[in-house]
C-alpha positions in Angstrom: 20.0 8.8 30.6 22.3 6.5 28.8 23.6 3.4 30.7 26.9 1.6 29.8 26.4 -2.0 28.6 27.6 -4.4 31.1 30.8 -6.4 30.2 29.6 -9.5 31.8 26.3 -11.1 32.8 23.5 -12.8 31.0 22.8 -12.5 27.4 19.9 -10.3 28.1 22.0 -7.9 30.1 24.6 -7.7 27.2 21.9 -7.1 24.4 20.8 -3.5 23.6 17.2 -2.9 24.0 15.6 -4.6 21.0 13.0 -1.8 20.6 15.8 0.5 19.9 17.5 -2.0 17.5 14.3 -2.4 15.6 14.0 1.3 14.9 17.6 1.4 13.8 17.1 -1.5 11.5 14.1 0.1 9.9 15.9 3.2 9.2 18.9 1.4 7.7 16.7 -0.8 5.6 14.3 2.0 4.4 17.0 4.7 4.2 14.6 7.3 6.0 13.4 8.1 9.4 9.9 8.9 8.0 9.7 5.6 6.0 11.1 3.6 8.9 8.3 5.2 11.1 5.7 4.1 8.6 7.3 0.7 8.4 7.0 0.0 12.1 4.0 2.0 13.0 5.3 4.8 15.2 6.0 8.6 14.6 9.4 9.6 13.1 10.3 11.4 16.3 10.0 8.2 18.2 12.2 6.5 15.7 14.7 9.3 15.9 14.7 9.2 19.7 15.1 5.3 19.8 18.2 5.6 17.4 19.8 8.2 19.5 19.2 6.2 22.6 20.9 3.1 20.7 23.9 5.3 19.9 24.3 6.2 23.5 24.0 2.6 24.7 26.6 1.5 22.1 28.9 4.5 22.6 29.2 5.2 18.9 27.5 7.1 16.1 25.4 4.9 13.8 23.8 7.8 11.5 25.0 11.0 10.1 21.9 13.3 10.0 21.7 16.1 7.4 19.2 18.1 5.4 18.8 15.2 2.9 18.1 12.6 5.6 20.2 10.2 7.4 23.2 8.2 6.2 24.9 5.3 7.8 28.3 5.7 9.3 30.9 2.9 9.0 29.9 1.7 12.4 26.3 1.9 11.4 26.8 -0.1 8.2 28.6 -2.8 10.2 26.0 -3.0 12.8 23.1 -3.0 10.3 24.7 -6.0 8.5 24.7 -8.0 11.8 21.3 -6.9 12.9 19.7 -7.6 9.5 21.2 -11.2 9.6 19.9 -11.7 13.0 16.4 -10.4 12.2 16.2 -12.5 9.1 17.1 -15.7 11.2 14.5 -14.9 13.7 11.8 -14.2 11.0 12.7 -17.6 9.2 12.6 -19.7 12.4 9.2 -18.0 13.4 7.8 -18.8 10.0 8.8 -22.4 10.3 7.3 -22.9 13.8 4.1 -21.0 13.4 1.4 -23.6 13.4 -1.2 -21.5 11.3 1.3 -21.4 8.4 1.9 -25.1 8.6 -2.0 -25.6 8.3 -2.1 -23.3 5.4 -3.4 -19.8 6.3 -3.1 -16.8 4.1 -3.9 -13.4 5.5 -4.3 -10.8 2.9 -4.7 -7.1 3.7 -6.1 -5.1 0.7 -7.2 -1.5 -0.2 -10.9 -1.4 0.6 -12.2 -0.6 -2.9 -10.2 -3.4 -4.6 -11.0 -5.8 -1.8 -14.8 -5.3 -1.9 -15.2 -4.8 -5.7 -12.6 -7.0 -7.3 -11.0 -9.5 -5.0 -14.1 -10.6 -2.8 -16.1 -11.6 -5.9 -13.2 -13.8 -7.0 -12.4 -15.5 -3.6 -13.9 -18.9 -5.0 -11.3 -18.8 -7.9 -8.5 -18.0 -5.5 -9.6 -20.8 -3.2 -9.4 -23.2 -6.2 -5.9 -22.2 -7.0 -4.8 -22.5 -3.4 -6.5 -25.8 -2.3 -6.5 -26.4 1.4 -5.5 -22.9 2.2 -7.8 -20.8 4.7 -7.9 -17.2 3.2 -8.5 -14.4 5.5 -9.2 -11.0 3.7 -9.1 -7.6 5.5 -10.2 -4.5 3.6 -7.7 -1.8 5.0 -5.6 0.9 3.7 -2.8 0.7 6.3 0.5 -1.2 6.1 0.6 -4.3 8.3 3.4 -4.9 10.8 4.8 -8.1 9.3 7.1 -8.4 12.3 4.1 -8.9 14.4 2.5 -11.3 11.8 -0.5 -9.1 11.3 -0.6 -10.2 7.6 1.2 -12.3 5.1 0.8 -10.0 2.1 -0.6 -6.5 1.4 -2.2 -5.2 -1.8 -1.7 -1.5 -1.7 -2.1 1.5 -4.1 -0.3 4.7 -4.7 2.4 6.6 -6.6 5.2 4.2 -7.4 7.6 6.8 -6.2 6.3 6.5 -2.6 5.7 2.7 -2.5 7.1 1.0 0.6 10.5 -0.6 0.2 10.4 -4.1 -1.1 7.1 -3.6 -3.0 6.4 -5.6 -6.2 4.6 -3.9 -9.0 1.2 -5.5 -9.8 -0.7 -3.3 -12.2 -1.1 0.4 -13.1 -4.8 0.8 -14.3 -6.2 3.6 -16.4 -8.3 6.0 -14.2 -11.3 7.9 -15.6 -14.4 9.8 -14.5 -17.8 8.0 -14.2 -21.4 9.1 -13.4 -24.7 7.6 -13.2 -27.3 7.9 -16.1 -29.6 9.6 -13.6 -27.1 12.3 -12.7 -26.3 12.8 -16.4 -30.0 13.1 -17.3 -30.4 15.8 -14.5 -27.2 17.7 -15.0 -26.0 16.9 -18.5 -22.5 15.5 -19.4 -19.8 18.2 -18.9 -18.6 19.2 -22.4 -15.0 19.7 -21.5 -12.4 19.3 -18.7 -13.1 23.0 -17.5 -16.7 22.2 -17.1 -15.9 18.9 -15.4 -13.8 20.7 -12.7 -16.8 22.8 -11.8 -19.1 19.7 -11.2 -19.7 18.1 -7.8 -16.8 15.7 -7.8 -16.7 12.8 -5.3 -13.3 12.6 -3.6 -11.5 9.7 -2.0 -10.3 11.3 1.4 -8.8 14.4 0.0 -9.2 16.3 -3.1 -5.6 15.8 -4.5 -6.5 12.7 -6.6 -9.0 14.7 -8.7 -6.7 17.7 -9.0 -3.8 15.3 -10.0 -6.1 13.6 -12.6 -7.3 16.9 -14.1 -3.8 18.3 -14.4 -2.7 15.1 -16.2 -5.6 15.3 -18.5 -4.5 18.9 -19.5 -6.6 21.2 -17.3 -5.0 23.0 -14.3 -7.9 23.8 -11.9 -7.7 27.4 -10.7 -10.8 27.2 -8.5 -11.3 25.0 -5.4 -12.8 21.7 -6.3 -16.2 20.9 -4.8 -18.0 17.7 -3.6 -17.8 15.3 -0.6 -14.8 13.5 0.5 -15.4 9.9 1.3 -13.3 7.3 3.2 -12.3 5.0 0.2 -12.9 4.2 -3.4 -15.7 1.8 -2.8 -17.8 4.4 -1.1 -17.1 7.0 -3.9 -18.4 4.5 -6.5 -21.5 3.8 -4.4 -22.1 7.6 -4.1 -21.7 7.9 -7.9 -24.2 5.2 -8.5 -26.6 6.8 -6.2 -26.4 10.0 -8.3 -24.4 12.2 -6.0 -21.9 13.3 -8.5 -18.7 12.2 -10.6 -16.2 9.8 -9.3 -12.9 8.5 -10.5 -12.9 4.8 -11.3 -10.8 2.0 -12.8 -11.8 -1.3 -14.7 -10.8 -3.2 -11.6 -13.3 -1.5 -9.3 -16.2 -0.4 -11.5 -16.4 -2.9 -14.4 -19.6 -4.4 -13.1 -21.4 -1.1 -12.8 -20.3 0.1 -16.2 -21.4 -3.2 -17.8 -24.7 -3.1 -16.1 -25.3 0.5 -17.1 -25.3 1.9 -13.6 -22.2 4.1 -14.4 -21.1 5.7 -17.6 -17.5 6.7 -18.4 -17.0 10.3 -19.3 -14.4 11.5 -21.9 -11.9 9.2 -23.7 -8.8 9.3 -21.7 -5.7 7.1 -20.9 -4.5 8.5 -17.6 -2.7 6.6 -14.9 -2.0 8.3 -11.6 -0.9 5.4 -9.4 -0.7 1.6 -9.4 -1.4 -1.4 -7.2 1.6 -3.2 -5.7 2.2 -6.3 -3.5 4.1 -6.2 -0.3 5.5 -9.0 1.8 8.7 -9.5 3.8 11.4 -10.1 1.1 12.2 -13.6 2.4 8.5 -14.7 2.2 8.5 -14.4 -1.6 10.2 -17.7 -1.7 7.4 -19.2 0.1 5.4 -21.5 -2.3 2.2 -20.2 -1.0 2.9 -16.6 -1.5 4.5 -17.5 -4.9 1.1 -19.1 -6.0 -0.9 -16.1 -4.7 1.2 -13.6 -6.6 0.9 -15.6 -9.8 -2.9 -15.8 -9.4 -3.3 -12.2 -8.7 -1.0 -11.0 -11.4 -2.8 -13.2 -14.0 -6.4 -12.2 -12.9 -5.6 -8.5 -12.6 -4.2 -8.5 -16.1 -7.2 -10.4 -17.4 -9.6 -7.9 -15.9 -7.9 -5.0 -17.7 -7.9 -6.8 -21.0 -11.7 -6.3 -21.1 -11.1 -2.7 -21.7 -9.8 -2.0 -25.3 -7.8 1.0 -24.1 -6.0 -0.7 -21.4 -2.3 -1.7 -21.7 -1.3 -3.1 -18.4 2.0 -1.7 -17.2 
């Protein structure tokens, strides 16, 4: 049941519940209930309920809901401007006060495959470029809650069309099939894409990535794709090295195994079905520490792809 805001009293009594305000701010900032839900780590039904409760508390409509999503009303635009300013002030003050940031602590969340196979082997170089900074690396494929200071920056991967708001493009690597010499000796190399689609393919979580790759390569699979579904790209490549089937790889996560002869690239393709991005609160990109980290990772990622003659970083 909605309650009328008291006209007088303490500041706390005159403020709307901040949990509701946070949900509304996320919707206004991202432009979508679902994107707001992903941004603050709750379901979209919870976000919708919070916004309705806030509207009842304020006694005015903040969003117009329709088949194409939610649009801000004039009152919603006005309130969002004030809320965004207030949240930015809180975030800046918190960043200035937090002792770990003054000491020099950089917490990086990163996609597991890239973290294990590309970033971890280069940590000493990163430390040299950020002297005096403690680096904490977490291999995870979820978005951090920056408002709770879970991380300072995230390195994610996906289709640019569905990157989180505020993402900064890092690199879009070529993706290609790989198999171990042992697997190829036993089964033979597939002669064409149709034969490839019938092989035991190693999938990352779902079979959509392989299906998308085959379609982009010019073959529309008509049958169900086979092969195990593993948790992340690193596990997929380990399975391929162990002779369990054919996996999709990039130069960023499989260069060492290809150089050492543990994996062999199949076909000669130039297909890109996603890219890596950097994500941080917009106000943090002015932080000298994050600016140096961004410069280091952009330079080193581009250098890794230059080792492949067919790569043209995008």
